[in-house]
C-alpha positions as CSV (number, residue, x, y, z in Angstrom):
1,X,-93.4,151.3,76.7
2,X,-92.2,152.4,73.2
3,X,-92.1,148.8,72.0
4,X,-95.9,148.6,72.7
5,X,-96.4,151.6,70.5
6,X,-94.4,150.0,67.6
7,X,-95.7,146.4,67.7
8,X,-99.0,146.8,69.5
9,X,-102.5,147.8,68.2
10,X,-102.4,151.5,67.2
11,X,-106.3,151.9,67.3
12,X,-106.4,150.7,70.9
13,X,-103.6,153.0,71.9
14,X,-105.4,156.0,70.5
15,X,-108.6,155.1,72.4
16,X,-106.8,154.6,75.7
17,X,-104.7,157.7,75.4
18,X,-101.0,158.1,76.2
19,X,-99.6,155.4,78.5
20,X,-97.0,157.7,79.9
21,X,-96.7,161.4,80.9
22,X,-96.4,163.7,77.9
23,X,-93.2,165.2,79.4
24,X,-91.6,161.8,79.3
25,X,-92.6,161.4,75.7
26,X,-91.1,164.8,74.8
27,X,-87.9,163.8,76.7
28,X,-87.5,160.6,74.8
29,X,-88.6,161.7,71.3
30,X,-85.6,163.8,70.3
31,X,-83.2,161.0,71.0
32,X,-85.3,158.5,69.0
33,X,-85.6,160.8,66.0
34,X,-81.9,161.5,66.0
35,X,-80.9,157.8,66.0
36,X,-83.1,156.5,63.2
37,X,-81.4,158.2,60.3
38,X,-78.0,156.9,61.5
39,X,-79.3,153.3,61.3
40,X,-81.1,153.7,57.9
41,X,-78.5,155.7,55.9
42,X,-76.1,154.0,53.5
43,X,-73.4,156.0,51.7
44,X,-72.4,154.2,48.5
45,X,-69.4,156.4,47.9
46,X,-68.1,155.6,51.4
47,X,-68.6,151.9,50.7
48,X,-66.7,152.2,47.4
49,X,-63.8,154.0,49.2
50,X,-63.6,151.3,51.8
51,X,-63.7,148.5,49.3
52,X,-61.1,150.2,47.2
53,X,-58.7,150.6,50.2
54,X,-59.3,146.9,51.0
55,X,-58.5,146.0,47.4
56,X,-55.2,148.0,47.6
57,X,-54.3,146.0,50.8
58,X,-55.0,142.7,49.0
59,X,-53.0,143.9,46.0
60,X,-50.1,144.8,48.3
61,X,-50.3,141.3,49.9
62,X,-50.3,139.7,46.4
63,X,-47.2,141.8,45.5
64,X,-45.4,140.6,48.6
65,X,-46.4,137.0,48.0
66,X,-45.4,137.1,44.4
67,X,-41.7,137.1,45.3
68,X,-42.1,133.7,46.8
69,X,-43.6,132.1,43.7
70,X,-41.8,130.6,40.7
71,X,-40.8,132.9,37.8
72,X,-43.6,131.9,35.4
73,X,-46.2,132.6,38.1
74,X,-44.6,135.9,39.2
75,X,-45.0,137.3,35.7
76,X,-48.8,136.6,35.7
77,X,-49.2,138.0,39.2
78,X,-47.4,141.2,38.4
79,X,-49.7,141.8,35.4
80,X,-52.7,141.1,37.6
81,X,-51.5,143.6,40.2
82,X,-51.2,146.2,37.4
83,X,-54.7,145.6,36.3
84,X,-55.9,145.7,39.9
85,X,-54.3,149.1,40.5
86,X,-55.8,150.5,37.3
87,X,-59.3,149.3,38.3
88,X,-58.9,150.7,41.9
89,X,-57.9,154.1,40.5
90,X,-60.9,154.1,38.3
91,X,-63.2,153.2,41.2
92,X,-61.6,155.9,43.4
93,X,-62.1,158.4,40.7
94,X,-65.8,157.6,40.4
95,X,-66.2,157.6,44.2
96,X,-64.4,160.9,44.8
97,X,-66.0,162.8,41.9
98,X,-68.4,165.4,43.3
99,X,-71.9,165.9,41.8
100,X,-70.8,169.3,40.4
101,X,-67.7,167.7,38.7
102,X,-69.4,166.1,35.7
103,X,-67.0,167.1,33.0
104,X,-66.7,164.9,29.9
105,X,-63.0,164.2,30.1
106,X,-63.1,162.6,33.6
107,X,-66.0,160.3,32.5
108,X,-64.0,159.2,29.4
109,X,-60.8,158.6,31.4
110,X,-62.4,156.8,34.3
111,X,-64.4,154.4,32.1
112,X,-61.5,153.7,29.8
113,X,-59.3,152.8,32.8
114,X,-62.0,150.5,34.0
115,X,-62.0,148.7,30.6
116,X,-58.2,148.6,30.5
117,X,-58.1,146.9,33.9
118,X,-60.1,144.0,32.6
119,X,-57.9,143.7,29.6
120,X,-54.8,143.5,31.9
121,X,-56.5,140.8,34.1
122,X,-57.3,138.8,31.0
123,X,-53.7,139.1,29.9
124,X,-52.6,137.9,33.4
125,X,-54.9,134.9,33.1
126,X,-53.6,134.0,29.6
127,X,-50.0,134.3,31.0
128,X,-51.1,132.1,33.9
129,X,-52.5,129.5,31.5
130,X,-49.5,129.8,29.2
131,X,-51.5,130.9,26.3
132,X,-50.3,133.3,23.5
133,X,-51.1,136.9,24.0
134,X,-54.1,138.2,22.1
135,X,-54.7,141.7,20.7
136,X,-58.5,141.4,21.1
137,X,-58.7,142.9,24.6
138,X,-56.8,146.0,23.5
139,X,-59.1,146.4,20.5
140,X,-62.1,146.3,22.9
141,X,-60.5,148.9,25.1
142,X,-60.0,151.1,22.0
143,X,-63.6,150.5,21.1
144,X,-64.7,151.6,24.6
145,X,-62.7,154.8,24.3
146,X,-64.2,155.6,20.9
147,X,-67.8,155.0,22.2
148,X,-67.1,157.2,25.2
149,X,-65.7,160.0,23.1
150,X,-68.6,159.8,20.7
151,X,-71.4,159.9,23.2
152,X,-69.6,162.3,25.7
153,X,-67.7,164.7,23.6
154,X,-69.2,164.7,20.1
155,X,-72.8,163.8,20.8
156,X,-73.5,163.9,24.5
157,X,-76.0,161.3,25.5
158,X,-75.7,159.4,28.9
159,X,-78.3,156.9,27.8
160,X,-76.5,155.8,24.6
161,X,-73.1,156.1,26.3
162,X,-74.0,153.6,29.0
163,X,-75.9,151.4,26.6
164,X,-73.1,151.0,24.0
165,X,-69.9,151.1,26.2
166,X,-71.4,148.2,28.2
167,X,-70.9,145.8,25.3
168,X,-67.1,145.9,25.0
169,X,-66.8,145.9,28.8
170,X,-69.0,142.8,29.1
171,X,-66.9,141.2,26.4
172,X,-63.7,141.9,28.4
173,X,-65.2,140.5,31.6
174,X,-66.4,137.4,29.8
175,X,-62.9,137.1,28.3
176,X,-61.4,136.9,31.7
177,X,-63.9,134.3,32.8
178,X,-63.2,132.3,29.6
179,X,-59.5,132.3,30.3
180,X,-60.2,131.0,33.8
181,X,-62.8,128.4,33.1
182,X,-62.2,127.0,29.6
183,X,-59.3,124.8,28.3
184,X,-57.7,124.1,31.6
185,X,-58.8,120.6,32.3
186,X,-60.1,119.8,35.7
187,X,-61.4,122.9,37.5
188,X,-60.5,123.6,41.1
189,X,-62.8,125.5,43.6
190,X,-60.5,128.6,43.1
191,X,-61.1,128.4,39.3
192,X,-64.8,128.2,39.7
193,X,-64.9,131.0,42.3
194,X,-62.8,133.4,40.2
195,X,-64.5,132.6,36.9
196,X,-68.0,132.9,38.4
197,X,-67.2,136.3,39.8
198,X,-66.4,137.7,36.4
199,X,-69.4,136.0,34.8
200,X,-71.6,137.6,37.5
201,X,-70.0,141.0,37.0
202,X,-70.6,140.7,33.2
203,X,-74.3,139.8,33.8
204,X,-74.8,142.9,36.1
205,X,-73.1,145.2,33.6
206,X,-75.3,143.8,30.8
207,X,-78.4,144.3,33.0
208,X,-77.5,147.9,33.6
209,X,-76.9,148.5,29.9
210,X,-80.3,147.0,29.1
211,X,-81.9,149.1,31.8
212,X,-80.5,152.3,30.3
213,X,-81.7,151.3,26.9
214,X,-85.3,150.2,27.8
215,X,-86.0,152.5,30.8
216,X,-87.4,155.4,28.8
217,X,-89.5,153.1,26.7
218,X,-90.9,151.0,29.5
219,X,-91.2,153.7,32.1
220,X,-88.5,152.3,34.4
221,X,-86.7,155.6,35.1
222,X,-86.8,155.0,38.9
223,X,-85.1,151.7,38.4
224,X,-82.0,153.2,36.8
225,X,-80.4,154.6,40.0
226,X,-80.9,151.2,41.7
227,X,-79.1,149.3,38.9
228,X,-76.3,151.9,39.0
229,X,-75.8,151.5,42.7
230,X,-75.8,147.7,42.5
231,X,-73.2,147.8,39.7
232,X,-71.0,150.2,41.6
233,X,-71.1,148.2,44.8
234,X,-70.4,144.9,43.1
235,X,-67.6,146.5,41.0
236,X,-66.0,147.7,44.2
237,X,-66.0,144.3,45.7
238,X,-65.1,142.2,42.7
239,X,-61.4,143.3,42.4
240,X,-60.8,142.2,46.0
241,X,-62.6,138.8,45.7
242,X,-61.2,138.2,42.3
243,X,-57.6,138.8,43.6
244,X,-58.2,136.4,46.4
245,X,-59.4,133.8,43.9
246,X,-56.4,134.4,41.7
247,X,-54.0,134.0,44.7
248,X,-55.7,130.7,45.4
249,X,-55.3,129.6,41.8
250,X,-51.5,130.5,41.9
251,X,-51.2,128.4,45.1
252,X,-52.9,125.5,43.4
253,X,-50.6,125.8,40.4
254,X,-47.5,125.9,42.6
255,X,-48.7,122.8,44.5
256,X,-49.3,121.0,41.2
257,X,-45.8,121.9,40.0
258,X,-44.2,120.7,43.2
259,X,-46.1,117.4,43.0
260,X,-45.1,117.0,39.3
261,X,-41.4,117.7,40.2
262,X,-41.6,115.0,42.9
263,X,-42.9,112.5,40.3
264,X,-40.7,113.3,37.3
265,X,-37.0,113.4,36.4
266,X,-36.0,117.1,36.3
267,X,-33.9,116.7,33.1
268,X,-36.0,114.5,30.8
269,X,-39.5,115.0,32.2
270,X,-40.2,111.3,32.4
271,X,-41.2,109.4,35.5
272,X,-38.5,108.9,38.2
273,X,-37.8,105.7,40.0
274,X,-40.2,106.5,42.8
275,X,-43.1,107.0,40.4
276,X,-42.2,103.8,38.6
277,X,-42.5,101.9,41.8
278,X,-45.9,103.4,42.5
279,X,-47.2,102.9,38.9
280,X,-45.7,99.4,38.5
281,X,-47.0,98.1,41.8
282,X,-50.6,99.0,40.8
283,X,-50.1,97.6,37.3
284,X,-48.6,94.3,38.5
285,X,-51.5,93.8,41.1
286,X,-54.0,94.4,38.3
287,X,-52.2,92.0,35.9
288,X,-52.0,89.2,38.6
289,X,-55.6,89.7,39.6
290,X,-56.9,89.6,36.0
291,X,-54.4,87.0,34.8
292,X,-53.0,89.3,32.1
293,X,-49.4,89.5,30.9
294,X,-47.0,92.4,31.8
295,X,-43.4,93.0,30.7
296,X,-40.7,95.5,31.5
297,X,-37.8,96.8,29.4
298,X,-34.5,97.9,30.9
299,X,-32.7,100.2,28.5
300,X,-29.2,101.5,28.8
301,X,-27.2,103.8,26.4
302,X,-24.1,102.2,25.0
303,X,-20.7,103.9,25.8
304,X,-22.4,106.9,27.3
305,X,-19.3,107.8,29.2
306,X,-17.5,108.4,25.9
307,X,-20.1,111.0,25.0
308,X,-19.5,113.0,28.2
309,X,-15.7,112.7,27.8
310,X,-15.7,113.7,24.1
311,X,-18.3,116.5,24.1
312,X,-18.9,117.4,27.7
313,X,-21.8,116.9,30.1
314,X,-24.1,119.3,28.3
315,X,-23.9,117.0,25.2
316,X,-24.7,114.1,27.5
317,X,-27.8,115.9,28.6
318,X,-28.7,116.5,25.0
319,X,-28.2,112.8,24.2
320,X,-30.6,111.8,27.0
321,X,-33.2,114.3,25.8
322,X,-32.9,113.1,22.2
323,X,-33.1,109.4,23.4
324,X,-36.3,110.2,25.3
325,X,-37.8,111.7,22.2
326,X,-36.9,108.7,20.1
327,X,-38.3,106.3,22.7
328,X,-41.6,108.2,22.9
329,X,-41.8,108.0,19.1
330,X,-41.4,104.2,19.3
331,X,-43.6,103.4,22.3
332,X,-47.3,103.5,22.8
333,X,-48.6,106.8,24.2
334,X,-49.7,105.4,27.5
335,X,-46.5,103.3,28.1
336,X,-44.9,104.6,31.4
337,X,-41.3,105.6,30.6
338,X,-39.0,106.1,33.6
339,X,-35.4,107.1,34.2
340,X,-34.1,104.8,36.9
341,X,-30.4,105.7,36.7
342,X,-27.8,108.0,35.0
343,X,-28.4,106.7,31.5
344,X,-30.7,103.8,32.3
345,X,-34.4,103.8,31.6
346,X,-37.3,101.4,32.2
347,X,-40.5,101.0,30.2
348,X,-43.5,99.2,31.8
349,X,-45.6,97.4,29.2
350,X,-49.0,96.2,30.7
351,X,-50.8,93.7,28.5
352,X,-47.7,92.6,26.6
353,X,-46.1,89.2,27.0
354,X,-42.4,88.5,26.5
355,X,-42.7,87.9,22.8
356,X,-44.6,91.1,22.1
357,X,-42.3,93.0,24.3
358,X,-39.2,91.7,22.5
359,X,-40.7,92.8,19.1
360,X,-41.4,96.3,20.5
361,X,-37.9,96.4,22.1
362,X,-36.3,95.5,18.8
363,X,-38.2,98.2,16.9
364,X,-37.2,100.8,19.5
365,X,-33.5,99.7,19.3
366,X,-33.5,100.0,15.5
367,X,-35.3,103.4,15.6
368,X,-32.7,104.8,18.0
369,X,-29.7,103.3,16.1
370,X,-30.9,104.9,12.8
371,X,-31.3,108.4,14.1
372,X,-28.8,111.2,14.1
373,X,-28.6,113.4,17.2
374,X,-26.7,116.7,17.2
375,X,-24.3,116.3,20.2
376,X,-22.0,119.2,20.8
377,X,-22.7,120.6,17.3
378,X,-21.8,117.3,15.6
379,X,-24.4,114.7,14.3
380,X,-23.9,111.4,16.3
381,X,-25.6,108.1,16.5
382,X,-26.6,106.4,19.7
383,X,-27.2,102.7,20.3
384,X,-28.9,101.1,23.3
385,X,-28.9,97.7,24.9
386,X,-32.3,96.4,26.1
387,X,-33.2,93.7,28.6
388,X,-36.7,92.2,28.6
389,X,-38.4,90.5,31.5
390,X,-42.1,89.4,32.1
391,X,-44.3,88.2,34.9
392,X,-44.2,84.5,35.5
393,X,-44.9,82.2,38.5
394,X,-41.5,83.1,40.0
395,X,-41.7,86.8,39.2
396,X,-44.6,88.5,40.8
397,X,-43.4,91.9,42.0
398,X,-41.4,94.9,40.7
399,X,-38.2,94.0,42.5
400,X,-38.0,90.6,40.8
401,X,-39.0,92.1,37.5
402,X,-36.3,94.7,37.6
403,X,-33.7,92.1,38.7
404,X,-34.5,89.9,35.8
405,X,-34.6,92.8,33.3
406,X,-31.2,93.9,34.6
407,X,-29.7,90.4,34.1
408,X,-31.0,90.4,30.5
409,X,-29.5,93.9,30.0
410,X,-26.2,92.8,31.4
411,X,-26.2,89.9,28.9
412,X,-26.9,92.3,26.0
413,X,-24.0,94.4,27.1
414,X,-21.7,91.4,27.5
415,X,-22.6,90.0,24.1
416,X,-21.6,93.1,22.1
417,X,-24.2,95.8,23.0
418,X,-26.8,97.3,20.6
419,X,-29.1,94.3,21.0
420,X,-32.2,93.0,22.8
421,X,-32.1,90.0,25.2
422,X,-35.0,88.3,26.9
423,X,-34.6,87.0,30.4
424,X,-36.1,83.6,29.5
425,X,-33.3,82.9,27.0
426,X,-30.6,83.1,29.7
427,X,-29.1,80.1,31.4
428,X,-30.3,79.6,35.0
429,X,-28.1,81.4,37.4
430,X,-26.1,79.4,39.9
431,X,-27.7,78.7,43.2
432,X,-25.2,80.9,45.0
433,X,-25.9,83.8,42.6
434,X,-29.7,83.3,43.1
435,X,-29.2,83.5,46.9
436,X,-27.0,86.5,46.5
437,X,-29.6,88.3,44.3
438,X,-32.4,87.4,46.6
439,X,-30.6,89.1,49.5
440,X,-29.8,92.2,47.4
């Protein structure tokens, strides 16, 4: 019967009189009046407390998860957790402050902590992106503190305090968003989520500052509490959502690092044999389909064992790193360089026939032979032997290409080392050898 009173025709109900006995109405009315305020009330301070506690839980989860991440990510995660704790303390201070507790000092400290939290989050993102540390966020925090002291302690004015301290805080929030979204190449969904949250928070903070500035002029005094509540609610939720986004970013980075480790040689950073097989298979298929040349260099360091015996294995590692640097200086930027053995490397040269590959190989050999490398504290020269092989009617896959390049490399070693040999210049192998190689 009550539903008819709420959604029916009020004029018709008045004309017909009460539909039920008045005593029944009196029995039901108190319960109805008592329930309505419970459904309509919303306590912002309680919401801020709940959001802050949830943020602390997320921060504790991040702290636990940080121990399982690589060292360079752990450092960024710890800085982020520090900023998260500072922001949570600032929000708890704002939520727990009673209306009668409106002293100037708590206002200054709470808002300064809020600005400092964004400076720490920006520092965490710069550490995550492996960028140098900047002093600009700390200068913005100092500017925030100065504005708060001026318009709270020296010249008390809530309107000007909110208007002017909004500017450095917006700059700090946009600084975090910039560190997430710019200069990091392809963006992942976690990057977009985290960066967008900080952009939205900066937009809301700026809207509140503009409201405080224009409200007395435009007669929008009643709009000021609404904007304050929106900013408080969003500021309570942002740390939790931003931390979840940051955790997802760290997970993406760790997956990228693991994928890169699976594709590269851990010492030199060039492709490993597995990656060479994948890259070369695709390049050979394209070359055969488009009838373009393709060559491969097999490169081996001469007398490498002597380096290890004379200077130790650390010097041997230095020699390989120095050799990779010299080879990169000699080769095209996009030439895939791979380590396929202890001191043996392979270079894939799409678009180059045997003659052009031999010219490049000779330039590389001379560049390496003319350089001095500090091995074990003593300048030493390295020489390399190079075998060159190209696609031809009998060589149409990576296995055959590597086999021919290895034969040419063996010939270069046999003929005195420190030289380049093309497979086409070799005498045909005996039939028995060809059968043996075909079975290998």
